[in-house]
VOPAGU-2260 file (C-alpha; in pm, 1 decimal, decimal comma):
REM VOPAGU-2260
SITE   aa  ch    i         X         Y         Z
SITE  UNK   A    0   14570,2    7217,8   -1854,2
SITE  UNK   A    1   14738,6    7529,0   -2015,3
SITE  UNK   A    2   14438,0    7687,5   -1889,9
SITE  UNK   A    3   14484,5    7590,5   -1513,3
SITE  UNK   A    4   14826,3    7690,7   -1507,6
SITE  UNK   A    5   14754,8    8061,3   -1650,0
SITE  UNK   A    6   14695,2    8193,5   -1315,1
SITE  UNK   A    7   15058,6    8058,5   -1214,9
SITE  UNK   A    8   15231,6    8170,9   -1507,3
SITE  UNK   A    9   15092,8    8503,5   -1564,7
SITE  UNK   A   10   15265,9    8641,7   -1259,3
SITE  UNK   A   11   15602,8    8484,5   -1313,4
SITE  UNK   A   12   15625,7    8587,9   -1677,5
SITE  UNK   A   13   15504,2    8989,1   -1608,7
SITE  UNK   A   14   15784,7    9018,9   -1315,3
SITE  UNK   A   15   15950,4    9198,3   -1602,6
SITE  UNK   A   16   15700,4    9443,0   -1601,2
SITE  UNK   A   17   15829,4    9694,8   -1283,4
SITE  UNK   A   18   16002,6    9990,1   -1292,2
SITE  UNK   A   19   16363,9    9921,3   -1216,4
SITE  UNK   A   20   16623,4   10111,0   -1048,0
SITE  UNK   A   21   16934,9   10180,1   -1269,0
SITE  UNK   A   22   17155,6   10168,2    -950,6
SITE  UNK   A   23   17315,8    9815,6    -805,5
SITE  UNK   A   24   17462,8    9944,6    -513,0
SITE  UNK   A   25   17675,6   10264,0    -365,4
SITE  UNK   A   26   18051,0   10244,6    -296,9
SITE  UNK   A   27   18041,6   10554,7     -53,2
SITE  UNK   A   28   17910,5   10846,8    -277,4
SITE  UNK   A   29   18005,6   10662,3    -575,8
SITE  UNK   A   30   17680,8   10483,3    -768,4
SITE  UNK   A   31   17737,2   10162,3    -912,9
SITE  UNK   A   32   17515,3   10141,9   -1226,2
SITE  UNK   A   33   17342,2    9791,3   -1330,0
SITE  UNK   A   34   17411,0    9865,7   -1708,0
SITE  UNK   A   35   17809,9    9859,0   -1612,4
SITE  UNK   A   36   17752,9    9555,2   -1386,1
SITE  UNK   A   37   17564,8    9344,0   -1691,6
SITE  UNK   A   38   17837,9    9478,6   -1891,3
SITE  UNK   A   39   18125,2    9323,4   -1666,9
SITE  UNK   A   40   17930,9    9035,4   -1605,7
SITE  UNK   A   41   17886,6    8952,4   -1977,8
SITE  UNK   A   42   18249,9    9046,1   -2044,2
SITE  UNK   A   43   18362,1    8754,8   -1786,4
SITE  UNK   A   44   18080,9    8527,3   -1922,0
SITE  UNK   A   45   18272,5    8599,8   -2263,3
SITE  UNK   A   46   18614,0    8522,9   -2155,9
SITE  UNK   A   47   18521,8    8176,6   -2028,8
SITE  UNK   A   48   18324,5    8071,0   -2369,9
SITE  UNK   A   49   18625,4    8207,9   -2579,2
SITE  UNK   A   50   18912,6    8045,3   -2360,3
SITE  UNK   A   51   18760,3    7692,0   -2326,7
SITE  UNK   A   52   18665,7    7702,0   -2712,1
SITE  UNK   A   53   19031,2    7827,3   -2779,5
SITE  UNK   A   54   19147,3    7557,7   -2560,5
SITE  UNK   A   55   18911,7    7301,3   -2764,9
SITE  UNK   A   56   19042,1    7411,5   -3065,0
SITE  UNK   A   57   19400,7    7393,2   -2981,1
SITE  UNK   A   58   19487,4    7752,9   -3031,8
SITE  UNK   A   59   19735,3    7971,6   -2744,9
SITE  UNK   A   60   19466,6    8043,0   -2458,5
SITE  UNK   A   61   19722,1    8289,2   -2363,5
SITE  UNK   A   62   19634,8    8560,0   -2614,5
SITE  UNK   A   63   19311,1    8539,1   -2472,8
SITE  UNK   A   64   19384,5    8766,0   -2187,2
SITE  UNK   A   65   19575,6    9078,6   -2333,8
SITE  UNK   A   66   19298,5    9021,1   -2636,6
SITE  UNK   A   67   18998,8    9027,2   -2515,5
SITE  UNK   A   68   19094,2    9342,7   -2283,0
SITE  UNK   A   69   19235,1    9532,4   -2614,0
SITE  UNK   A   70   18896,3    9455,7   -2809,4
SITE  UNK   A   71   18644,4    9533,3   -2522,8
SITE  UNK   A   72   18806,0    9870,1   -2480,7
SITE  UNK   A   73   18766,1    9940,5   -2840,0
SITE  UNK   A   74   18439,7    9813,7   -2852,5
SITE  UNK   A   75   18333,6   10004,1   -2579,3
SITE  UNK   A   76   18431,3   10339,6   -2726,8
SITE  UNK   A   77   18296,7   10240,0   -3094,0
SITE  UNK   A   78   17956,8   10145,2   -2914,5
SITE  UNK   A   79   17953,2   10438,6   -2701,7
SITE  UNK   A   80   18070,2   10718,1   -3032,5
SITE  UNK   A   81   17758,7   10480,5   -3252,5
SITE  UNK   A   82   17503,2   10572,7   -2948,6
SITE  UNK   A   83   17570,8   10935,5   -2909,1
SITE  UNK   A   84   17520,6   10978,8   -3272,9
SITE  UNK   A   85   17202,9   10750,8   -3272,7
SITE  UNK   A   86   17062,2   10989,2   -2977,0
SITE  UNK   A   87   17236,2   11355,4   -3062,9
SITE  UNK   A   88   17000,6   11520,8   -2884,7
SITE  UNK   A   89   17064,8   11393,4   -2571,2
SITE  UNK   A   90   17436,9   11519,5   -2577,4
SITE  UNK   A   91   17431,3   11844,6   -2773,3
SITE  UNK   A   92   17374,7   12096,3   -2503,7
SITE  UNK   A   93   17612,2   11882,4   -2250,5
SITE  UNK   A   94   17911,0   11700,8   -2404,4
SITE  UNK   A   95   18046,9   11575,3   -2060,4
SITE  UNK   A   96   17763,4   11327,7   -2079,9
SITE  UNK   A   97   17911,9   11123,3   -2335,0
SITE  UNK   A   98   18175,1   11035,1   -2109,4
SITE  UNK   A   99   18033,0   11089,0   -1770,4
SITE  UNK   A  100   17816,6   10824,8   -1623,2
SITE  UNK   A  101   17545,0   10716,8   -1573,7
SITE  UNK   A  102   17593,9   10589,4   -1916,6
SITE  UNK   A  103   17277,0   10488,4   -2127,1
SITE  UNK   A  104   17370,7   10293,8   -2350,5
SITE  UNK   A  105   17606,2   10149,6   -2633,2
SITE  UNK   A  106   17509,6   10072,6   -2987,3
SITE  UNK   A  107   17658,1    9731,6   -3112,2
SITE  UNK   A  108   17682,2    9833,5   -3463,5
SITE  UNK   A  109   17970,8   10075,3   -3343,8
SITE  UNK   A  110   18116,5    9810,7   -3067,3
SITE  UNK   A  111   18119,0    9570,4   -3402,0
SITE  UNK   A  112   18307,2    9771,9   -3624,1
SITE  UNK   A  113   18582,0    9882,5   -3373,8
SITE  UNK   A  114   18621,7    9582,6   -3173,2
SITE  UNK   A  115   18658,4    9329,3   -3506,9
SITE  UNK   A  116   18925,6    9608,2   -3636,8
SITE  UNK   A  117   19125,8    9582,7   -3310,4
SITE  UNK   A  118   19076,5    9193,5   -3321,0
SITE  UNK   A  119   19228,4    9241,0   -3688,4
SITE  UNK   A  120   19502,6    9454,2   -3569,6
SITE  UNK   A  121   19622,5    9240,5   -3287,1
SITE  UNK   A  122   19603,0    8903,8   -3445,3
SITE  UNK   A  123   19833,2    9085,8   -3723,8
SITE  UNK   A  124   20062,2    9170,2   -3421,2
SITE  UNK   A  125   20063,0    8861,5   -3307,4
SITE  UNK   A  126   20129,8    8659,4   -3595,8
SITE  UNK   A  127   19792,2    8409,0   -3569,5
SITE  UNK   A  128   19516,6    8364,6   -3819,3
SITE  UNK   A  129   19226,6    8616,4   -3763,6
SITE  UNK   A  130   18980,6    8397,3   -3930,7
SITE  UNK   A  131   19065,6    8094,8   -3648,2
SITE  UNK   A  132   19019,9    8373,6   -3299,9
SITE  UNK   A  133   18679,3    8517,8   -3542,2
SITE  UNK   A  134   18556,6    8163,1   -3499,0
SITE  UNK   A  135   18630,4    8129,1   -3145,4
SITE  UNK   A  136   18492,4    8468,3   -3017,8
SITE  UNK   A  137   18198,8    8479,1   -3243,9
SITE  UNK   A  138   18009,3    8247,2   -2962,9
SITE  UNK   A  139   18149,8    8460,1   -2693,8
SITE  UNK   A  140   18017,0    8803,3   -2841,2
SITE  UNK   A  141   17654,0    8627,7   -2868,4
SITE  UNK   A  142   17681,2    8552,8   -2475,7
SITE  UNK   A  143   17797,4    8942,6   -2410,5
SITE  UNK   A  144   17501,5    9018,2   -2624,6
SITE  UNK   A  145   17275,9    8782,0   -2433,9
SITE  UNK   A  146   17412,0    8920,5   -2100,3
SITE  UNK   A  147   17498,0    9312,2   -2166,9
SITE  UNK   A  148   17141,2    9371,8   -2285,2
SITE  UNK   A  149   16972,3    9333,4   -1912,8
SITE  UNK   A  150   17151,8    9681,4   -1908,5
SITE  UNK   A  151   16914,1    9816,6   -2080,1
SITE  UNK   A  152   16654,5    9723,5   -1923,9
SITE  UNK   A  153   16755,8    9827,2   -1585,3
SITE  UNK   A  154   16844,7   10225,5   -1782,6
SITE  UNK   A  155   16447,3   10157,7   -1959,0
SITE  UNK   A  156   16587,0   10156,8   -2288,4
SITE  UNK   A  157   16558,6    9968,6   -2613,6
SITE  UNK   A  158   16191,7    9883,9   -2615,5
SITE  UNK   A  159   15958,3    9863,9   -2900,2
SITE  UNK   A  160   15583,5    9986,7   -2919,7
SITE  UNK   A  161   15323,3    9907,5   -2660,6
SITE  UNK   A  162   15199,7    9549,3   -2638,3
SITE  UNK   A  163   14936,7    9359,9   -2466,4
SITE  UNK   A  164   15143,8    9048,7   -2440,2
SITE  UNK   A  165   15227,7    8894,2   -2103,0
SITE  UNK   A  166   15607,5    8984,7   -2097,3
SITE  UNK   A  167   15551,6    9366,0   -2190,4
SITE  UNK   A  168   15741,0    9614,4   -1989,4
SITE  UNK   A  169   15673,8    9897,4   -1796,5
SITE  UNK   A  170   15827,6   10274,4   -1903,2
SITE  UNK   A  171   15838,5   10547,5   -1629,2
SITE  UNK   A  172   15739,8   10908,3   -1813,2
SITE  UNK   A  173   16137,7   11019,4   -1806,6
SITE  UNK   A  174   16213,6   10751,7   -2036,0
SITE  UNK   A  175   15938,9   10789,2   -2280,1
SITE  UNK   A  176   15989,0   10886,4   -2624,3
SITE  UNK   A  177   15749,9   11183,9   -2774,5
SITE  UNK   A  178   15560,3   10878,4   -2949,2
SITE  UNK   A  179   15434,2   10782,7   -2584,2
SITE  UNK   A  180   15331,3   11024,0   -2366,7
SITE  UNK   A  181   15201,7   10939,0   -2008,2
SITE  UNK   A  182   14885,4   11179,9   -2034,5
SITE  UNK   A  183   14763,0   10911,9   -2296,8
SITE  UNK   A  184   14944,1   10588,3   -2211,2
SITE  UNK   A  185   14976,4   10554,6   -1821,7
SITE  UNK   A  186   15250,8   10418,1   -1665,5
SITE  UNK   A  187   15015,3   10111,8   -1500,1
SITE  UNK   A  188   14809,5   10023,2   -1793,1
SITE  UNK   A  189   15037,5   10055,9   -2084,7
SITE  UNK   A  190   15327,6    9806,9   -2166,4
SITE  UNK   A  191   15612,6    9744,7   -2399,6
SITE  UNK   A  192   15776,6    9535,6   -2590,9
SITE  UNK   A  193   16106,4    9449,3   -2435,4
SITE  UNK   A  194   16354,2    9506,3   -2746,1
SITE  UNK   A  195   16648,4    9384,0   -2506,5
SITE  UNK   A  196   16502,6    9073,2   -2394,9
SITE  UNK   A  197   16473,6    8955,9   -2778,3
SITE  UNK   A  198   16831,6    9032,0   -2846,9
SITE  UNK   A  199   16927,3    8858,2   -2535,6
SITE  UNK   A  200   16735,1    8537,4   -2615,5
SITE  UNK   A  201   16859,7    8554,4   -2974,4
SITE  UNK   A  202   17197,9    8588,7   -2824,5
SITE  UNK   A  203   17154,2    8261,6   -2609,9
SITE  UNK   A  204   16997,3    8067,3   -2902,0
SITE  UNK   A  205   17293,9    8196,5   -3119,4
SITE  UNK   A  206   17554,8    8110,5   -2855,2
SITE  UNK   A  207   17422,5    7763,6   -2822,6
SITE  UNK   A  208   17385,4    7721,6   -3202,4
SITE  UNK   A  209   17749,2    7817,8   -3282,1
SITE  UNK   A  210   17894,9    7620,7   -3053,7
SITE  UNK   A  211   17683,6    7285,6   -3168,7
SITE  UNK   A  212   17748,1    7391,1   -3560,3
SITE  UNK   A  213   18117,9    7363,4   -3440,3
SITE  UNK   A  214   18166,2    7058,5   -3289,9
SITE  UNK   A  215   17895,8    6904,5   -3559,7
SITE  UNK   A  216   18058,7    7045,0   -3836,8
SITE  UNK   A  217   18384,5    7225,9   -3739,7
SITE  UNK   A  218   18614,6    7007,0   -3871,7
SITE  UNK   A  219   18514,3    7045,7   -4254,4
SITE  UNK   A  220   18431,8    7425,2   -4217,1
SITE  UNK   A  221   18666,6    7690,8   -4344,6
SITE  UNK   A  222   18811,1    7943,6   -4080,1
SITE  UNK   A  223   18619,2    8244,4   -4064,8
SITE  UNK   A  224   18215,0    8039,7   -4152,4
SITE  UNK   A  225   18115,9    8078,9   -3776,0
SITE  UNK   A  226   18200,4    8449,2   -3799,7
SITE  UNK   A  227   18029,2    8527,1   -4079,7
SITE  UNK   A  228   17738,7    8311,8   -3972,2
SITE  UNK   A  229   17720,7    8533,6   -3624,0
SITE  UNK   A  230   17717,9    8884,9   -3840,8
SITE  UNK   A  231   17453,0    8735,4   -4060,7
SITE  UNK   A  232   17209,3    8599,9   -3770,5
SITE  UNK   A  233   17261,6    8917,3   -3578,8
SITE  UNK   A  234   17180,3    9151,9   -3862,6
SITE  UNK   A  235   16890,6    8938,5   -3966,9
SITE  UNK   A  236   16748,3    8966,2   -3607,2
SITE  UNK   A  237   16822,8    9362,8   -3589,3
SITE  UNK   A  238   16677,9    9466,9   -3899,5
SITE  UNK   A  239   16360,7    9320,9   -3752,3
SITE  UNK   A  240   16413,5    9486,6   -3440,5
SITE  UNK   A  241   16443,1    9809,4   -3625,4
SITE  UNK   A  242   16106,3    9811,1   -3761,9
SITE  UNK   A  243   15981,9    9847,0   -3373,7
SITE  UNK   A  244   16151,7   10088,7   -3260,7
SITE  UNK   A  245   16096,0   10487,7   -3311,5
SITE  UNK   A  246   16304,7   10776,6   -3259,7
SITE  UNK   A  247   16584,5   10607,8   -3389,0
SITE  UNK   A  248   16895,0   10742,3   -3630,3
SITE  UNK   A  249   16776,8   10758,6   -3963,8
SITE  UNK   A  250   16925,8   10794,9   -4329,7
SITE  UNK   A  251   16733,2   10930,6   -4616,9
SITE  UNK   A  252   16409,1   10838,7   -4389,3
SITE  UNK   A  253   16534,1   10477,6   -4329,3
SITE  UNK   A  254   16699,3   10356,4   -3984,9
SITE  UNK   A  255   17074,6   10396,5   -4001,5
SITE  UNK   A  256   17081,0   10005,5   -3825,1
SITE  UNK   A  257   16854,3    9867,0   -4111,7
SITE  UNK   A  258   17092,5   10000,9   -4374,4
SITE  UNK   A  259   17395,9    9859,2   -4187,9
SITE  UNK   A  260   17243,1    9532,2   -4154,7
SITE  UNK   A  261   17133,4    9494,9   -4484,5
SITE  UNK   A  262   17475,2    9562,8   -4621,5
SITE  UNK   A  263   17647,8    9328,0   -4364,9
SITE  UNK   A  264   17373,2    9064,5   -4427,4
SITE  UNK   A  265   17463,9    9046,8   -4852,9
SITE  UNK   A  266   17870,8    9105,9   -4737,9
SITE  UNK   A  267   17871,3    8810,1   -4554,0
SITE  UNK   A  268   17635,9    8605,0   -4756,9
SITE  UNK   A  269   17887,1    8698,8   -5055,3
SITE  UNK   A  270   18201,8    8623,4   -4894,7
SITE  UNK   A  271   18055,8    8254,1   -4765,9
SITE  UNK   A  272   17937,6    8198,5   -5097,1
SITE  UNK   A  273   18293,1    8272,5   -5250,2
SITE  UNK   A  274   18481,0    8104,8   -4990,9
SITE  UNK   A  275   18327,1    7776,9   -5082,0
SITE  UNK   A  276   18285,3    7800,7   -5456,7
SITE  UNK   A  277   18405,9    7494,1   -5608,6
SITE  UNK   A  278   18720,2    7586,3   -5721,5
SITE  UNK   A  279   18815,4    7678,0   -5350,5
SITE  UNK   A  280   18716,2    7337,4   -5237,7
SITE  UNK   A  281   19141,7    7253,7   -5178,2
SITE  UNK   A  282   19081,6    7581,2   -4950,4
SITE  UNK   A  283   19202,1    7581,0   -4543,2
SITE  UNK   A  284   18996,8    7396,1   -4328,4
SITE  UNK   A  285   18971,0    7371,8   -3927,5
SITE  UNK   A  286   19044,7    7021,0   -3947,7
SITE  UNK   A  287   18996,0    6780,8   -3636,3
SITE  UNK   A  288   19075,7    6922,6   -3289,6
SITE  UNK   A  289   19408,8    6818,7   -3104,4
SITE  UNK   A  290   19331,1    6554,8   -2828,0
SITE  UNK   A  291   19270,5    6669,2   -2518,2
SITE  UNK   A  292   19535,3    6565,8   -2256,8
SITE  UNK   A  293   19473,2    6604,6   -1869,6
SITE  UNK   A  294   19707,2    6753,2   -1639,7
SITE  UNK   A  295   19716,1    6395,0   -1441,2
SITE  UNK   A  296   19806,0    6258,5   -1778,4
SITE  UNK   A  297   20087,4    6495,2   -1852,4
SITE  UNK   A  298   20232,9    6447,5   -1531,2
SITE  UNK   A  299   20212,4    6082,7   -1566,1
SITE  UNK   A  300   20395,9    6077,2   -1931,0
SITE  UNK   A  301   20686,4    6336,1   -1734,7
SITE  UNK   A  302   20712,6    6026,8   -1511,8
SITE  UNK   A  303   20726,2    5734,2   -1717,6
SITE  UNK   A  304   20952,3    5911,1   -1925,8
SITE  UNK   A  305   21188,7    6036,2   -1637,4
SITE  UNK   A  306   21191,1    5633,4   -1543,4
SITE  UNK   A  307   21291,6    5512,8   -1894,5
SITE  UNK   A  308   21566,0    5770,3   -1857,1
SITE  UNK   A  309   21671,1    5649,4   -1586,0
SITE  UNK   A  310   21668,8    5298,9   -1693,5
SITE  UNK   A  311   21863,1    5349,3   -2016,2
SITE  UNK   A  312   22119,2    5592,5   -1886,2
SITE  UNK   A  313   22373,5    5354,6   -1787,2
SITE  UNK   A  314   22332,7    5182,1   -2189,9
SITE  UNK   A  315   22345,5    5520,1   -2351,1
SITE  UNK   A  316   22675,4    5521,1   -2591,9
SITE  UNK   A  317   22817,9    5862,0   -2586,1
SITE  UNK   A  318   22876,4    6115,1   -2890,9
SITE  UNK   A  319   23271,3    5987,2   -2935,8
SITE  UNK   A  320   23131,8    5615,1   -3036,9
SITE  UNK   A  321   23269,2    5511,6   -2680,7
SITE  UNK   A  322   23080,5    5202,4   -2551,1
SITE  UNK   A  323   23045,7    5255,0   -2156,9
SITE  UNK   A  324   22960,6    4950,4   -1979,9
SITE  UNK   A  325   22767,8    4985,7   -1621,7
SITE  UNK   A  326   23011,1    4815,0   -1422,3
SITE  UNK   A  327   23085,0    4985,0   -1070,8
SITE  UNK   A  328   23300,9    5303,9   -1096,5
SITE  UNK   A  329   23641,7    5275,0    -955,9
SITE  UNK   A  330   23786,7    5382,1    -644,3
SITE  UNK   A  331   23930,0    5697,7    -824,1
SITE  UNK   A  332   23548,6    5800,5    -968,5
SITE  UNK   A  333   23607,8    5709,3   -1328,8
SITE  UNK   A  334   23461,5    5440,3   -1551,6
SITE  UNK   A  335   23619,1    5198,9   -1732,1
SITE  UNK   A  336   23539,2    5188,4   -2084,0
SITE  UNK   A  337   23648,2    4963,4   -2371,7
SITE  UNK   A  338   23932,9    5010,2   -2583,3
SITE  UNK   A  339   24119,3    5083,1   -2224,1
SITE  UNK   A  340   24015,5    5426,8   -2183,7
SITE  UNK   A  341   23910,3    5579,1   -1849,6
SITE  UNK   A  342   23628,8    5869,9   -1809,8
SITE  UNK   A  343   23790,2    6071,6   -1559,4
SITE  UNK   A  344   23451,5    6313,2   -1420,3
SITE  UNK   A  345   23665,4    6613,6   -1328,5
SITE  UNK   A  346   23427,6    6859,1   -1194,2
SITE  UNK   A  347   23508,1    7120,3    -971,0
SITE  UNK   A  348   23229,4    7354,5    -790,6
SITE  UNK   A  349   23223,6    7575,4   -1049,6
SITE  UNK   A  350   23191,9    7357,5   -1375,3
SITE  UNK   A  351   22996,5    7047,7   -1482,2
SITE  UNK   A  352   23196,6    6974,1   -1796,5
SITE  UNK   A  353   23290,2    6617,2   -1758,5
SITE  UNK   A  354   23630,5    6507,1   -1990,9
SITE  UNK   A  355   23739,8    6155,9   -2141,1
SITE  UNK   A  356   24090,5    6104,5   -2142,7
SITE  UNK   A  357   24313,2    5821,2   -2201,4
SITE  UNK   A  358   24581,1    5641,0   -1999,7
SITE  UNK   A  359   24824,3    5882,2   -2080,4
SITE  UNK   A  360   24639,9    6131,4   -1888,1
SITE  UNK   A  361   24860,2    6091,9   -1596,9
SITE  UNK   A  362   25160,1    6230,9   -1825,0
SITE  UNK   A  363   24975,0    6549,2   -1854,5
SITE  UNK   A  364   24825,4    6455,8   -2266,9
SITE  UNK   A  365   24473,2    6552,9   -2263,6
SITE  UNK   A  366   24191,9    6534,2   -2501,6
SITE  UNK   A  367   23880,8    6775,1   -2499,4
SITE  UNK   A  368   23556,3    6685,8   -2337,1
SITE  UNK   A  369   23215,3    6651,5   -2451,0
């Protein structure tokens, strides 16, 4: 059966083996690039995931509206700086290319560093838990990675060595590294590992896994566990992908991203083990998420409460301790009360105060109202 399906499946798998146009469309003379479109779509999807997860966890969803903008801008700046340092040979002769489109990439680790710092400052400013919000944000970042990495496909970047696998991608001569000149590796017959695709698939699987873990064991987990798991997951994947890249930023002959990945893996594992040491068994836990209440239930509850108030209002006892009977109101608008007191509702057009007076009110002797 697999042999019979191969002629039909291979063309579908190999559809990625094309030379894409980086420009999605134009608004007048202004080009809109696929890279920016993927980033915007990824950010929108991330917003949906974060808000739904925050609501499920009982956090204030309103903080997402401002927080996601601040963190996204910080991550964009950090990611761009990391990429510029990584590919300095592309910008050293023309610094304007750093800030002017078309943008050719973002460094994820730069975005993680500045984005995490921005989120820490934002949560501190709002007086909320950084670790709890980090857990909520982690699956959303995986979604951002899954969608945003397709911008690398349209820019023909983030690819590995040549491959004969059916999902290999073509790279035109202008975007080749010096290791793969078109004179030796013709465009028509040469395909490369789509590293962006591997990161995208990793992001999808990572988001699903974190959301499943949060629902399966979330109540027993410490705030921050999912965030640390996300760092470990991404760092392991990135460490492996760096072995397939060429012409990347290195320190002492070792790819910088591999060094950062190794440091983050070790640091995150140590923090996880420390937070779950036996003596910390009584530490903060997420606990069960609050019961969700639909809008219709809220409206029904409010209406029910209003009915109860209407039915019992006449039997309420005022703060003065005078029992008020629900007898028909006298002709003068007052209420006959036990003890021979009359409650006169002295209400004018500008004052809603109601005063209680005794039978001597006719002689001008008033007592203070409620």
